[in-house]
LOVEX-313139 format. One record per atom (N, C-alpha, C, O): residue in one letter; z negated, x negated, y negated. Coordinates in steps of 0.2 Angstrom, whole numbers, plus 2048, in hexadecimal, padded with zeros to 3 digits. Example, Ala and Ser with C-alpha at 12.3 -4.5 7.8 and 13.67 -1.06 7.14 Angstrom:
<nodes>
a7D97BE81C
a7D97C2816
a7D97BE810
a7D67B9811
s7DD7C080B
s7DC7BC805
s7D97C0800
s7D87BD7FA
</nodes>
This chain:
<nodes>
xF0C2E8DA6
xF082E3DA4
xF032E0DA9
xEFF2E4DAB
xF042DADAC
xF012D7DB1
xEFA2D5DAF
xEF52D6DB2
xEF92D2DA9
xEF32CFDA7
xEEE2D4DA5
xEE82D3DA8
xEEF2D9DA2
xEE92DEDA1
xEE72E1DA8
xEE12E2DA8
xEEC2E2DAC
xEEA2E5DB3
xEE52E0DB6
xEE12E2DBA
xEE72DADB6
xEE42D5DB9
xEDD2D4DB6
xED82D3DBA
xEDC2D4DB0
xED62D3DAC
xED12D9DAE
xECB2D8DAF
xED42DFDAE
xED02E5DB0
xECD2E4DB7
xEC82E5DB8
xED22E2DBC
xECF2E1DC3
xECA2DCDC3
xEC52DCDC7
xECB2D6DC0
xEC62D1DC0
xEC02D3DBD
xEBA2D2DBF
xEC02D7DB7
xEBA2D9DB4
xEB62DEDB9
xEB02DEDB9
xEBA2E2DBC
xEB72E7DC1
xEB32E3DC7
xEAE2E5DC9
xEB72DEDC9
xEB42D9DCE
xEAD2D6DCC
xEA82D6DD0
xEAE2D3DC6
xEA82D0DC3
xEA22D5DC2
xE9C2D3DC3
xEA42DBDC0
xE9F2E0DBF
xE9B2E2DC6
xE952E3DC6
xEA02E2DCB
xE9D2E3DD2
xE982DDDD4
xE932DFDD7
xE9A2D7DD3
xE962D2DD4
xE8F2D2DD0
xE8A2D1DD3
xE902D4DCA
xE8A2D4DC6
xE852DADC8
xE7F2D9DC8
xE882DFDCA
xE842E5DCD
xE812E3DD3
xE7B2E5DD4
xE842DFDD7
xE812DDDDE
xE7C2D7DDD
xE772D7DE1
xE7C2D4DD7
xE772CFDD5
xE702D1DD4
xE6B2CEDD6
xE702D8DD2
xE692DBDD0
xE652DBDD7
xE602D9DD7
xE682DFDDC
xE642DFDE2
xE632D8DE5
xE5D2D7DE8
xE672D4DE5
xE662CDDE7
xE612C9DE4
xE5C2C6DE7
xE602CADDD
xE5B2C7DDA
xE542CADDB
xE4F2C7DDB
xE542D1DDC
xE4E2D5DDD
xE4C2D5DE4
xE452D4DE5
xE502D5DE9
xE4D2D6DF0
xE4E2CFDF4
xE4A2CEDF8
xE532CBDF2
xE542C5DF5
xE4F2BFDF4
xE4D2BEDEE
xE4C2BCDF9
xE472B7DF8
xE492B1DFD
xE4C2B2E02
xE482ABDFB
xE492A5DFF
xE502A5E02
xE552A5DFE
xE512A3E08
xE582A2E0B
xE5C2A9E0A
xE622A8E09
xE592AEE0A
xE5D2B5E09
xE602B5E03
xE662B7E02
xE5D2B3DFD
xE602B3DF7
xE652AEDF6
xE6A2AFDF3
xE642A8DF9
xE692A3DF8
xE6F2A5DFC
xE752A4DFA
xE6E2A8E02
xE742AAE06
xE782AFE02
xE7E2AFE01
xE752B4DFF
xE782BADFB
xE7C2B7DF5
xE812B9DF3
xE782B2DF1
xE7B2AFDEB
xE812ABDED
xE862ABDE9
xE812A8DF3
xE872A4DF5
xE8D2A8DF6
xE932A7DF4
xE8C2AEDF9
xE922B3DFA
xE942B6DF3
xE9A2B7DF2
xE8F2B7DEF
xE912B9DE8
xE952B4DE4
xE9A2B6DE1
xE932AEDE5
xE972A9DE1
xE9E2A8DE4
xEA32A7DE1
xE9E2A8DEB
xEA52A8DEE
xEA92ADDEC
xEAF2ACDEB
xEA72B3DEB
xEAB2B9DE9
xEAD2B8DE2
xEB32B9DE1
xEA92B5DDE
xEAC2B4DD7
xEB12AFDD7
xEB62B0DD3
xEB02AADDB
xEB52A4DDB
xEBC2A7DDE
xEC12A5DDB
xEBC2ABDE3
xEC22AEDE6
xEC52B3DE1
xECB2B3DE0
xEC12B7DDD
xEC42BBDD8
xEC82B7DD3
xECD2B9DD1
xEC52B2DD1
xEC82AEDCB
xECE2ABDCE
xED32AADCA
xECF2A9DD4
xED52A6DD7
xEDA2ABDD7
xEE02AADD6
xED82B1DDA
xEDD2B7DDA
xEE02B9DD3
xEE62BADD2
xEDB2B9DCE
xEDE2BADC7
xEE22B5DC5
xEE72B6DC2
xEE12AEDC6
xEE52A9DC4
xEEC2A9DC8
xEF12A8DC4
xEEC2ABDCE
xEF32ACDD1
xEF62B1DCE
xEFD2B1DCD
xEF32B7DCD
xEF72BDDCA
xEF92BBDC3
xEFF2BEDC1
xEF62B7DBF
xEF82B6DB8
xEFD2B0DB8
xF022B0DB4
xEFB2ABDBC
xEFF2A5DBB
xF062A5DBF
xF0B2A1DBD
xF062A8DC5
xF0C2A9DC8
xF112AEDC5
xF112B4DC7
xF142ACDC0
xF182B1DBC
xF1F2B1DBF
xF222ADDC2
xF222B7DBD
xF292B8DBF
xF2C2B7DC6
xF302B3DC6
xF292BADCB
xF2B2B9DD1
xF332BBDD2
xF352C0DD0
xF372B6DD5
xF3E2B8DD6
xF3F2BADDD
xF3D2B7DE2
xF422C0DDD
xF432C3DE4
xF3E2C7DE7
xF382C6DE5
xF3F2CBDEC
xF3B2CFDEF
xF362CBDF3
xF302CDDF3
xF382C6DF7
xF332C2DFB
xF2E2BFDF7
xF282BFDF9
xF302BCDF2
xF2B2B8DED
xF262BDDEA
xF202BBDEA
xF282C2DE8
xF242C8DE5
xF1F2CADEA
xF192CBDE9
xF212CBDF0
xF1D2CEDF6
xF182C8DF8
xF122CADF9
xF1A2C2DF8
xF162BCDF9
xF102BCDF4
xF0A2BBDF6
xF122BCDEE
xF0D2BCDE9
xF082C2DE9
xF022C1DE9
xF0B2C8DEA
xF062CEDEB
xF022CDDF1
xEFC2CFDF0
xF042CBDF6
xF002CBDFC
xEFB2C5DFC
xEF52C7DFE
xEFC2C0DF8
xEF72BBDF7
xEF22BEDF2
xEEC2BCDF4
xEF32C1DED
xEEE2C4DE9
xEEA2C9DEC
xEE42C9DEC
xEED2CDDF0
xEE92D2DF4
xEE52CFDF9
xEDF2D1DFA
xEE82CADFD
xEE32C7E01
xEDD2C3DFE
xED82C4E01
xEDE2C0DF8
xED92BDDF5
xED42C3DF2
xECE2C2DF3
xED62C8DF0
xED22CEDEE
xECE2D1DF4
xEC82D2DF4
xED12D1DFA
xECD2D3E00
xEC82CEE02
xEC22D0E04
xEC92C8E01
xEC42C2E03
xEBF2C3DFE
xEB92C2E00
xEC02C4DF7
xEBB2C5DF2
xEB62CBDF4
xEB02CBDF3
xEBA2D0DF6
xEB62D6DF7
xEB12D6DFD
xEAC2D8DFE
xEB42D2E02
xEB02D1E09
xEAA2CDE07
xEA52CDE0A
xEAB2C8E03
xEA52C3E01
xEA02C7DFD
xE9A2C6DFE
xEA22CCDF9
xE9E2D0DF5
xE9A2D4DFA
xE942D5DF9
xE9D2D7DFF
xE9A2DCE04
xE952D7E08
xE902DAE0A
xE972D1E09
xE932CDE0D
xE8D2CBE0A
xE872CAE0D
xE8D2CBE03
xE872C9DFF
xE822CFE00
xE7C2CEE00
xE842D5E00
xE802DBE01
xE7D2DBE08
xE772DCE09
xE812D9E0D
xE7E2D9E14
xE792D3E15
xE752D3E19
xE7A2CEE10
xE752C8E11
xE6E2CAE0F
xE692C6E11
xE6D2D0E0C
xE662D2E0B
xE632D5E11
xE5D2D8E10
xE662D5E17
xE632D7E1D
xE5D2D3E1F
xE592D6E23
xE5C2CDE1D
xE572C9E20
xE512C8E1B
xE522C9E15
xE4C2C6E1E
xE462C4E1A
xE472BEE17
xE4C2BBE18
xE422BBE13
xE432B5E0F
xE442AFE14
xE472AAE12
xE422AFE1A
xE432AAE1F
xE4A2A9E21
xE4C2A4E24
xE4E2AEE20
xE552AEE22
xE562AFE2A
xE5C2AFE2C
xE512B1E2D
xE522B3E35
xE4F2B9E37
xE522BDE3B
xE4A2BCE34
xE472C2E35
xE4B2C8E32
xE4C2C8E2C
xE4E2CCE36
xE522D2E33
xE4E2D7E31
xE4A2DAE34
xE4F2D9E2A
xE4B2DEE27
xE4F2E5E27
xE4C2EAE27
xE562E4E27
xE592EBE27
xE5F2EAE2C
xE642E6E2B
xE5F2EEE32
xE642EEE37
xE6B2F0E34
xE702EEE36
xE6B2F5E2F
xE712F8E2C
xE742F2E28
xE7A2F1E28
xE702EFE24
xE732E9E20
xE762E4E24
xE7A2E0E23
xE722E3E2A
xE752DDE2F
xE7C2DFE31
xE802DBE32
xE7D2E6E33
xE832E8E35
xE892E7E30
xE8E2E5E31
xE872E8E29
xE8B2E7E24
xE8D2E0E23
xE932DEE22
xE882DCE24
xE892D5E23
xE8E2D2E29
xE932CEE28
xE8D2D5E2F
xE912D3E35
xE982D5E34
xE9D2D1E35
xE992DBE32
xEA02DEE31
xEA32DAE2B
xEA92D8E2B
xEA02D9E26
xEA22D5E20
xEA42CEE22
xEA92CBE1F
xEA02CBE26
xEA22C4E29
xEA82C4E2C
xEAC2BFE2B
xEA92C9E31
xEB02C9E34
xEB52CAE2F
xEBB2C7E30
xEB42CFE2A
xEB92D0E25
xEBB2CAE21
xEC12C8E20
xEB62C6E1F
xEB72C0E1C
xEBB2BBE20
xEBF2B7E1D
xEB92BAE26
xEBD2B5E2A
xEC42B7E2B
xEC82B3E2A
xEC52BEE2C
xECC2C0E2C
xED02BFE26
xED62BDE26
xECC2C0E20
xECF2BFE1A
xED12B8E18
xED62B6E15
xECC2B4E1A
xECD2ADE19
xED32AAE1D
xED72A6E1A
xED42ACE23
xEDA2AAE27
xEE02ADE24
xEE62A9E23
xEE02B3E22
xEE62B6E1F
xEE82B3E18
xEEE2B2E17
xEE32B1E14
xEE42AEE0E
xEE72A7E0F
xEEC2A5E0B
xEE52A3E14
xEE829DE16
xEEF29DE18
xEF3299E15
xEF12A2E1C
xEF82A3E1E
xEFC2A5E17
xF012A3E16
xEF92AAE13
xEFD2ACE0E
xEFE2A7E08
xF032A6E05
xEF92A2E08
xEF929DE03
xEFF298E06
xF02295E02
xEFF297E0C
xF04292E0F
xF0B295E0E
xF10292E0C
xF0C29CE0F
xF1229FE0D
xF1429EE06
xF1A29DE04
xF0F2A0E02
xF1029FDFA
xF12298DF8
xF17297DF4
xF0F293DFB
xF1128CDFA
xF1928BDFC
xF1C288DF8
xF1B28DE01
xF2228DE04
xF26290DFF
xF2C28EDFD
xF24296DFD
xF2829ADF8
xF29297DF1
xF2F297DEF
xF24294DEF
xF24290DE8
xF2828ADE9
xF2C288DE5
xF27287DEF
xF2B280DF0
xF33282DF0
xF3727FDEE
xF34288DF4
xF3B28ADF4
xF3E28BDED
xF44289DEB
xF3A28FDE9
xF3C290DE2
xF3D28ADDE
xF42289DDA
xF39285DDF
xF3927FDDB
xF4027BDDD
xF43278DD9
xF4127ADE4
xF47277DE6
xF4D27ADE4
xF52277DE2
xF4D281DE4
xF53285DE2
xF55284DDB
xF5A283DD9
xF4F284DD7
xF50283DD0
xF5227CDCE
xF5727ADCA
xF50277DD2
xF52270DD1
xF5926FDD3
xF5D26BDCF
xF5B271DD8
xF62271DDA
xF67274DD6
xF6C271DD4
xF6527ADD3
xF6927DDCE
xF6A279DC8
xF6F279DC5
xF64276DC6
xF64272DC0
xF6926CDC1
xF6C269DBC
xF69269DC7
xF6C263DC8
xF74264DC9
xF7725FDCA
xF7626ADCA
xF7D26BDCB
xF81269DC5
xF7F26ADC0
xF87266DC7
xF8B264DC1
xF8E26ADBE
xF8F26FDC1
xF8F269DB7
xF9226FDB3
xF9A26FDB4
xF9D26ADB2
xF9C273DB8
xFA3273DBA
xFA7278DB5
xFAE278DB6
xFA427BDB0
xFA8280DAC
xFAB27CDA6
xFAF27FDA2
xFA9276DA5
xFAC272DA0
xFA8273D99
xFAA270D94
xFA3276D99
xF9F277D93
xF99273D93
xF96272D99
xF96270D8E
xF9126CD8E
xF8A26FD90
xF8526CD90
</nodes>
């Protein structure tokens, strides 16, 4: 059952964002709070896209299409997780957005930024592959539908 598993994963991700929202609202001020909330919002949007792909892309035909779908969903999950981690690292600065308050969180933010950039490029490539796979399926189904009936049955 794909939908319950997807709903559970989405619920777990939203719970993670909600949990991270508490320190953001408590410790974040000014530009720091805005920065952290931006990453939290991005994480939620990417989680929703991943859930939509997992639920709406039904019945993958063949091994390559199934793997393309799975890779895209995992890539989106990695991007959402890196954005969530980046929101924690965004709390490294004071309210002015320039003075570093926590060097450890600054390292977390830097690593998460690299992970987010990597995930973004990966998702772009995987989305392009998924578009080609879906286009191939549509073309194949259309050609199969347009084939004349040679068996003599209506």
